[in-house]
C-alpha positions as CSV (number, residue, x, y, z in Angstrom):
1,X,1.1,0.1,0.3
2,X,-1.2,2.8,-1.0
3,X,0.0,6.4,-0.6
4,X,3.3,5.4,0.9
5,X,4.8,8.6,2.3
6,X,8.6,9.0,2.0
7,X,11.2,11.6,2.8
8,X,14.3,11.8,0.6
9,X,17.4,12.7,2.5
10,X,19.6,14.6,0.1
11,X,18.3,17.2,-2.3
12,X,21.2,17.2,-4.7
13,X,21.4,15.6,-8.1
14,X,20.9,12.0,-6.9
15,X,17.9,13.0,-4.8
16,X,16.3,14.8,-7.7
17,X,16.9,11.9,-10.1
18,X,15.4,9.5,-7.5
19,X,12.4,11.7,-7.1
20,X,11.9,11.9,-10.9
21,X,12.1,8.1,-11.1
22,X,9.5,7.6,-8.3
23,X,7.1,10.1,-9.9
24,X,7.3,8.4,-13.3
25,X,7.0,4.8,-12.1
26,X,5.6,4.6,-8.6
27,X,2.2,6.2,-8.4
28,X,1.5,4.8,-4.9
29,X,4.5,6.6,-3.4
30,X,4.1,10.2,-2.2
31,X,7.3,12.2,-1.8
32,X,6.6,14.5,1.1
33,X,9.8,16.4,0.5
34,X,13.6,16.6,0.8
35,X,15.7,16.9,3.9
36,X,19.2,18.4,3.5
37,X,21.6,20.5,5.6
38,X,23.3,22.1,2.6
39,X,22.1,25.7,2.2
40,X,22.4,25.3,-1.5
41,X,19.4,23.0,-1.5
42,X,17.0,25.1,0.6
43,X,14.3,25.0,-2.0
44,X,10.5,25.0,-1.7
45,X,10.4,21.2,-1.6
46,X,13.0,21.0,1.2
47,X,11.0,20.4,4.4
48,X,13.9,20.8,6.8
49,X,17.3,19.7,8.0
50,X,18.5,16.3,9.4
51,X,17.9,17.5,12.9
52,X,14.2,18.1,12.0
53,X,13.6,14.5,11.0
54,X,11.9,13.3,14.2
55,X,9.2,16.0,14.1
56,X,8.7,15.6,10.3
57,X,8.3,11.9,10.7
58,X,5.6,12.4,13.3
59,X,3.8,15.3,11.7
60,X,3.6,13.9,8.2
61,X,3.2,10.2,9.2
62,X,6.2,9.2,7.1
63,X,6.4,5.5,6.1
64,X,10.0,5.4,4.8
65,X,13.2,7.4,4.7
66,X,15.6,7.1,1.8
67,X,19.2,8.5,1.9
68,X,20.0,9.6,-1.6
69,X,23.6,10.8,-1.3
70,X,26.0,8.5,-3.2
71,X,29.0,10.2,-1.6
72,X,27.6,10.0,1.9
73,X,30.3,9.3,4.6
74,X,29.7,6.8,7.3
75,X,29.8,9.8,9.7
76,X,26.8,11.4,8.0
77,X,24.8,8.1,7.9
78,X,25.5,7.6,11.7
79,X,24.4,11.2,12.3
80,X,21.0,10.4,10.6
81,X,20.6,7.1,12.4
82,X,21.3,8.7,15.8
83,X,18.9,11.6,15.2
84,X,16.0,9.2,14.4
85,X,17.0,6.5,17.0
86,X,13.6,6.8,18.8
87,X,11.6,6.1,15.6
88,X,11.0,2.8,13.9
89,X,10.4,4.2,10.4
90,X,12.4,2.0,7.9
91,X,15.4,3.8,6.4
92,X,17.0,2.8,3.2
93,X,19.8,4.1,1.0
94,X,20.8,4.6,-2.6
95,X,23.9,2.6,-3.4
96,X,27.0,4.7,-2.6
97,X,28.5,4.6,-6.0
98,X,29.6,7.6,-8.0
99,X,28.8,5.8,-11.3
100,X,25.0,6.2,-10.7
101,X,25.5,9.9,-11.1
102,X,27.7,9.6,-14.1
103,X,25.0,7.7,-15.9
104,X,22.1,9.8,-14.5
105,X,20.6,6.6,-13.3
106,X,19.2,6.7,-9.8
107,X,16.2,4.4,-9.4
108,X,14.0,3.5,-6.5
109,X,14.3,-0.2,-7.5
110,X,18.0,-0.1,-6.6
111,X,17.4,1.4,-3.1
112,X,18.6,-1.1,-0.5
113,X,18.5,-1.7,3.3
114,X,21.3,-0.1,5.3
115,X,24.4,-2.3,5.7
116,X,27.1,-1.9,8.3
117,X,29.5,-0.5,5.6
118,X,27.0,2.3,5.0
119,X,27.3,3.8,8.5
120,X,30.9,2.8,9.2
121,X,33.0,2.6,6.0
122,X,33.6,5.0,3.3
123,X,32.3,4.7,-0.3
124,X,34.5,2.2,-2.0
125,X,35.9,3.6,-5.2
126,X,38.2,1.6,-7.3
127,X,41.3,3.6,-8.2
128,X,44.0,3.1,-10.8
129,X,42.6,-0.2,-11.9
130,X,44.4,-0.1,-15.2
131,X,47.8,0.6,-13.5
132,X,47.1,-2.3,-11.0
133,X,46.2,-4.7,-13.8
134,X,49.4,-3.8,-15.7
135,X,51.5,-4.4,-12.6
136,X,49.9,-7.7,-11.4
137,X,49.2,-9.2,-14.9
138,X,51.0,-12.6,-15.4
139,X,52.2,-12.6,-11.8
140,X,51.9,-15.6,-9.4
141,X,50.8,-14.6,-5.9
142,X,50.9,-16.7,-2.7
143,X,48.7,-15.6,0.2
144,X,49.1,-17.1,3.7
145,X,45.8,-17.0,5.6
146,X,44.3,-16.6,2.1
147,X,40.9,-18.0,3.1
148,X,40.3,-15.5,6.0
149,X,38.3,-12.3,5.8
150,X,41.1,-10.1,4.4
151,X,43.0,-12.8,2.6
152,X,40.0,-14.1,0.7
153,X,39.1,-10.6,-0.5
154,X,42.7,-10.0,-1.6
155,X,42.4,-13.3,-3.6
156,X,39.2,-12.1,-5.3
157,X,40.6,-8.7,-6.1
158,X,43.8,-10.1,-7.5
159,X,42.0,-12.5,-9.7
160,X,40.1,-9.6,-11.1
161,X,43.4,-7.9,-11.9
162,X,44.4,-10.6,-14.3
163,X,47.1,-12.3,-12.2
164,X,48.4,-15.5,-13.6
165,X,47.7,-17.5,-10.5
166,X,46.8,-17.2,-6.8
167,X,48.0,-19.8,-4.4
168,X,46.0,-19.8,-1.1
169,X,47.8,-21.3,1.9
170,X,45.5,-21.6,4.9
171,X,45.1,-23.9,7.9
172,X,41.2,-23.8,7.9
173,X,39.6,-26.4,5.8
174,X,36.2,-24.8,6.4
175,X,37.2,-21.3,5.3
176,X,39.1,-22.7,2.3
177,X,36.1,-24.7,1.2
178,X,33.9,-21.6,1.5
179,X,36.4,-19.6,-0.7
180,X,36.5,-22.4,-3.3
181,X,32.7,-22.4,-3.5
182,X,32.7,-18.6,-3.9
183,X,35.2,-18.6,-6.6
184,X,33.4,-21.4,-8.5
185,X,30.2,-19.4,-8.3
186,X,32.1,-16.5,-9.8
187,X,33.1,-18.9,-12.6
188,X,36.8,-18.3,-12.0
189,X,38.9,-20.8,-14.0
190,X,40.2,-23.5,-11.7
191,X,43.7,-23.3,-13.1
192,X,44.0,-19.7,-12.0
193,X,44.0,-20.6,-8.3
194,X,45.3,-23.3,-6.0
195,X,44.1,-24.1,-2.5
196,X,46.5,-25.6,0.0
197,X,45.6,-26.6,3.5
198,X,48.6,-26.1,5.6
199,X,50.1,-24.4,8.7
200,X,52.7,-21.7,8.3
201,X,54.7,-23.5,11.0
202,X,55.1,-26.4,8.7
203,X,58.3,-25.1,7.1
204,X,58.9,-28.1,4.9
205,X,55.5,-28.0,3.3
206,X,55.4,-24.3,2.8
207,X,58.8,-24.3,1.2
208,X,57.9,-27.1,-1.1
209,X,54.8,-25.1,-2.3
210,X,56.9,-22.0,-2.9
211,X,59.6,-23.9,-4.8
212,X,56.9,-25.5,-7.0
213,X,54.7,-22.4,-7.7
214,X,57.5,-19.8,-7.7
215,X,55.4,-16.8,-6.6
216,X,56.5,-13.3,-7.5
217,X,54.8,-11.8,-4.4
218,X,53.8,-13.2,-1.0
219,X,51.1,-11.6,1.0
220,X,51.4,-12.7,4.6
221,X,47.9,-12.4,6.2
222,X,48.0,-15.5,8.5
223,X,47.7,-14.5,12.1
224,X,45.7,-15.0,15.3
225,X,44.0,-11.7,16.0
226,X,41.6,-12.0,18.9
227,X,43.2,-10.0,21.7
228,X,41.5,-11.6,24.7
229,X,42.0,-15.2,23.5
230,X,45.7,-14.6,22.9
231,X,46.0,-13.2,26.5
232,X,44.9,-16.7,27.7
233,X,47.0,-18.5,25.1
234,X,50.2,-16.5,24.8
235,X,52.3,-19.4,23.5
236,X,49.9,-19.9,20.6
237,X,50.2,-16.1,19.8
238,X,53.9,-16.3,19.8
239,X,54.2,-19.5,17.7
240,X,51.7,-18.4,15.0
241,X,52.2,-14.6,14.9
242,X,55.9,-14.4,15.5
243,X,57.6,-17.7,14.8
244,X,55.2,-18.4,11.9
245,X,56.0,-15.0,10.4
246,X,59.7,-15.6,10.9
247,X,59.5,-19.0,9.1
248,X,57.6,-17.5,6.1
249,X,60.0,-14.6,5.9
250,X,63.1,-16.9,6.0
251,X,61.6,-19.1,3.3
252,X,60.8,-16.1,1.1
253,X,64.4,-14.8,1.4
254,X,65.9,-18.3,0.7
255,X,63.9,-18.7,-2.4
256,X,64.5,-15.2,-3.8
257,X,60.9,-14.0,-3.6
258,X,60.9,-10.5,-5.1
259,X,58.3,-8.9,-2.8
260,X,56.9,-9.8,0.6
261,X,53.8,-7.9,2.0
262,X,53.2,-8.2,5.8
263,X,49.7,-7.4,7.0
264,X,50.1,-5.9,10.4
265,X,47.7,-4.2,12.8
266,X,47.1,-1.0,14.8
267,X,47.6,-3.1,17.9
268,X,51.4,-3.0,17.4
269,X,51.4,0.7,18.5
270,X,52.3,0.9,22.2
271,X,51.1,-2.7,22.5
272,X,49.0,-3.5,25.5
273,X,48.2,-7.1,24.4
274,X,50.1,-10.2,23.7
275,X,48.7,-10.2,20.2
276,X,49.9,-6.7,19.5
277,X,53.4,-7.5,21.0
278,X,53.8,-10.6,18.7
279,X,52.8,-8.6,15.6
280,X,55.2,-5.8,16.6
281,X,58.1,-8.3,17.0
282,X,57.1,-9.6,13.5
283,X,57.5,-6.0,12.2
284,X,60.9,-5.7,13.9
285,X,62.1,-9.0,12.4
286,X,61.1,-8.0,8.9
287,X,62.9,-4.6,9.2
288,X,66.0,-6.5,10.4
289,X,66.0,-9.0,7.6
290,X,65.4,-6.5,4.8
291,X,68.7,-4.8,5.5
292,X,70.6,-7.9,4.3
293,X,68.1,-9.3,1.8
294,X,67.3,-8.8,-1.9
295,X,63.6,-9.4,-1.1
296,X,61.6,-6.2,-0.9
297,X,59.4,-6.0,2.2
298,X,56.3,-3.9,2.7
299,X,54.4,-3.6,6.0
300,X,50.8,-2.5,6.0
301,X,49.0,-1.5,9.2
302,X,45.3,-0.9,9.7
303,X,42.6,-1.3,12.3
304,X,39.3,-3.1,12.6
305,X,37.7,-4.4,9.4
306,X,33.9,-4.4,9.2
307,X,32.4,-7.9,9.2
308,X,35.7,-9.7,9.2
309,X,35.6,-13.1,11.0
310,X,35.0,-12.6,14.7
311,X,34.7,-8.8,14.5
312,X,32.2,-6.8,16.6
313,X,29.5,-6.3,14.0
314,X,28.7,-10.0,13.3
315,X,28.7,-10.4,17.1
316,X,26.2,-7.6,17.6
317,X,24.0,-8.9,14.8
318,X,23.9,-12.4,16.3
319,X,23.1,-11.0,19.7
320,X,20.2,-9.0,18.4
321,X,18.8,-12.1,16.7
322,X,19.4,-14.6,19.5
323,X,19.5,-12.6,22.8
324,X,17.5,-9.4,22.3
325,X,20.5,-7.4,23.6
326,X,24.0,-6.2,22.7
327,X,27.1,-6.3,24.9
328,X,29.5,-3.4,24.7
329,X,32.7,-3.4,26.7
330,X,32.6,0.3,27.7
331,X,30.5,3.4,26.8
332,X,33.6,5.4,25.7
333,X,35.5,2.8,23.8
334,X,36.5,3.9,20.3
335,X,37.8,2.0,17.3
336,X,38.8,2.6,13.7
337,X,36.8,0.8,11.0
338,X,37.2,0.0,7.4
339,X,35.3,-2.2,4.9
340,X,36.9,-5.5,3.9
341,X,36.9,-4.4,0.3
342,X,38.6,-1.1,1.0
343,X,41.2,-2.8,3.3
344,X,42.1,-5.4,0.7
345,X,42.3,-2.9,-2.1
346,X,44.6,-0.6,-0.1
347,X,46.9,-3.5,0.8
348,X,47.1,-4.4,-2.9
349,X,47.6,-0.8,-3.9
350,X,50.4,-0.4,-1.3
351,X,52.2,-3.4,-2.8
352,X,51.9,-1.9,-6.2
353,X,53.1,1.5,-5.1
354,X,56.0,0.5,-2.9
355,X,59.4,0.9,-4.4
356,X,61.6,0.9,-1.3
357,X,60.1,-1.5,1.2
358,X,58.3,0.8,3.6
359,X,55.7,0.7,6.4
360,X,52.4,1.9,5.2
361,X,49.7,3.1,7.5
362,X,46.2,3.2,6.0
363,X,44.0,6.2,6.8
364,X,41.2,4.6,8.8
365,X,39.2,7.8,9.1
366,X,37.9,8.9,12.4
367,X,37.8,7.0,15.6
368,X,34.2,5.7,16.1
369,X,32.4,5.2,19.4
370,X,31.4,1.5,19.7
371,X,28.3,2.4,21.8
372,X,27.1,4.6,18.9
373,X,27.9,1.8,16.5
374,X,25.6,-0.5,18.5
375,X,22.8,2.1,18.5
376,X,23.2,2.6,14.7
377,X,23.1,-1.1,14.0
378,X,19.9,-1.5,16.1
379,X,18.2,1.5,14.4
380,X,19.2,0.3,10.9
381,X,17.0,-2.7,11.6
382,X,14.0,-0.4,12.4
383,X,14.4,-1.1,16.1
384,X,14.7,1.4,18.9
385,X,18.0,1.2,20.9
386,X,17.6,0.7,24.7
387,X,13.8,0.0,24.1
388,X,13.5,-2.9,21.7
389,X,17.2,-4.0,22.1
390,X,19.1,-3.4,25.4
391,X,22.7,-2.4,25.4
392,X,24.7,-4.0,28.3
393,X,28.2,-2.9,29.4
394,X,30.5,-5.7,30.4
395,X,33.9,-4.1,30.9
396,X,37.1,-4.1,28.9
397,X,38.5,-7.5,28.0
398,X,42.0,-8.6,28.7
399,X,44.6,-6.6,26.8
400,X,42.1,-4.2,25.3
401,X,42.8,-0.5,24.9
402,X,40.1,2.2,25.4
403,X,41.2,4.0,22.2
404,X,43.2,2.4,19.4
405,X,46.3,4.0,17.8
406,X,47.7,3.7,14.3
407,X,51.1,5.1,15.1
408,X,53.1,6.3,18.1
409,X,53.7,10.0,18.8
410,X,57.3,9.6,17.5
411,X,56.1,7.8,14.4
412,X,53.6,10.5,13.7
413,X,56.4,12.9,13.1
414,X,57.8,10.6,10.4
415,X,54.5,10.0,8.5
416,X,54.5,11.3,4.9
417,X,51.7,11.4,2.4
418,X,51.9,9.2,-0.6
419,X,50.4,9.9,-4.0
420,X,47.7,7.4,-3.1
421,X,44.7,8.8,-1.2
422,X,44.2,7.2,2.2
423,X,47.8,5.8,2.5
424,X,50.6,7.3,4.5
425,X,54.2,6.1,4.5
426,X,56.2,5.8,7.8
427,X,59.8,6.9,7.3
428,X,62.6,6.1,9.7
429,X,61.0,3.1,11.3
430,X,62.4,2.6,14.8
431,X,64.8,-0.3,15.2
432,X,64.3,-2.8,18.0
433,X,66.5,-1.9,20.9
434,X,67.2,-5.5,21.6
435,X,69.0,-8.2,19.5
436,X,65.9,-9.4,17.7
437,X,67.3,-12.8,16.7
438,X,68.2,-13.6,20.3
439,X,64.9,-12.3,21.5
440,X,63.0,-14.6,19.1
441,X,65.1,-17.6,20.1
442,X,64.3,-17.0,23.8
443,X,60.6,-16.3,23.2
444,X,60.3,-19.4,21.0
445,X,61.9,-21.6,23.8
446,X,59.6,-20.1,26.4
447,X,56.5,-20.6,24.2
448,X,57.5,-24.2,23.1
449,X,57.9,-25.2,26.7
450,X,54.7,-23.3,27.8
451,X,56.7,-21.6,30.5
452,X,54.7,-19.1,32.7
453,X,57.5,-16.6,32.4
454,X,56.6,-15.9,28.8
455,X,54.3,-13.0,29.6
456,X,56.8,-11.5,32.0
457,X,59.5,-11.6,29.4
458,X,57.3,-9.9,26.8
459,X,56.5,-7.2,29.3
460,X,60.2,-6.6,29.7
461,X,60.4,-5.8,26.0
462,X,57.1,-3.9,25.9
463,X,56.4,-2.1,29.3
464,X,53.1,-0.9,27.8
465,X,51.7,-4.5,28.1
466,X,48.7,-4.9,30.4
467,X,49.4,-8.6,30.7
468,X,50.8,-10.0,33.9
């Protein structure tokens, strides 16, 4: 395109480096100016603030916007997208990586289309890699649910940390096949990982694998997570999320596993769903077992993970492609979001950091309005929300909360900062007010016989449940 007119959002170092690169190598591109809210960058070539973008786009007939702020938060990117939501001008972004500043290398050729992580997640910065490598080097790790969204990313990151071997235990042949293909494409030596198709309820098989491989650490990521599906299939939620967890924990203790990491969820806080209740009972059981076990247990809680299997972003993306509209449950519903890479990295870091067997709560940032997320996704594709793509409200699903929580009011008082950014430690974890062993025996019996009273019994334990 001749005389392509662009606006660079961000007049700092990265913006200036980008402008220099464009002027040197892209004669067909005209930089109309910079847009920046920072008063330190109110120079002659700054044509306005973010709020002024709509009128600047129209007056100067802009062909493209480029965000050149490597440290840009998802909140800032959402602000930009919402300001320009009535425009179809393409918007791109410089990779959000601090290293591009360190090497004074910001090039137009590296500019990319916006991804969901850009307007939801935070810039992913690897921290303490040398310390992590030293800790995990020569260790064998077993990951249940290791072929899922979080599990597979934990696998990839552990392999980059020089572990001796990763054993993936997952019941999905399809996801395990995909992970194997991905690892082969990355040229990971086949003897550094083993793929096992199996169910965590198959106690004999899992114990056989653990005795053979002798893992130093188990990451337990296997779980059913879709709230509304578990409302209709409570016995499956109980068997997989609770009884399955109990079996894995018991096997770990019997075999002297040094460290067990349980990946929990924000939905255990004042649980309104069967899924949240089963995961909370899993937490209770772990805290019960650790008191009489030599195995060190770590529990890690976090919320929604961007682009994980079955999450809202892939659903929205498919709906845009196939239906020309997006469905949102409620205009005011809010959720926490974190990128898959960041979630996996913080889980691994928590395992490395933990010396006592604690509950760790990941700082998920701010609650984000899902309606705004839908509009940002539409606009990131150079489409206009409510005009090119409709947004339909369908009502809350079974067991859904309007606003997610990462800890109860009581737990909040017991949260302490760790020396790792974005990770809090929950001290004085509340014990289950019931005999957890007897509770699990009764719940398993109700689930195994598919007795209708299962939901009612769970509601006796957790009055916050919306299930009937």
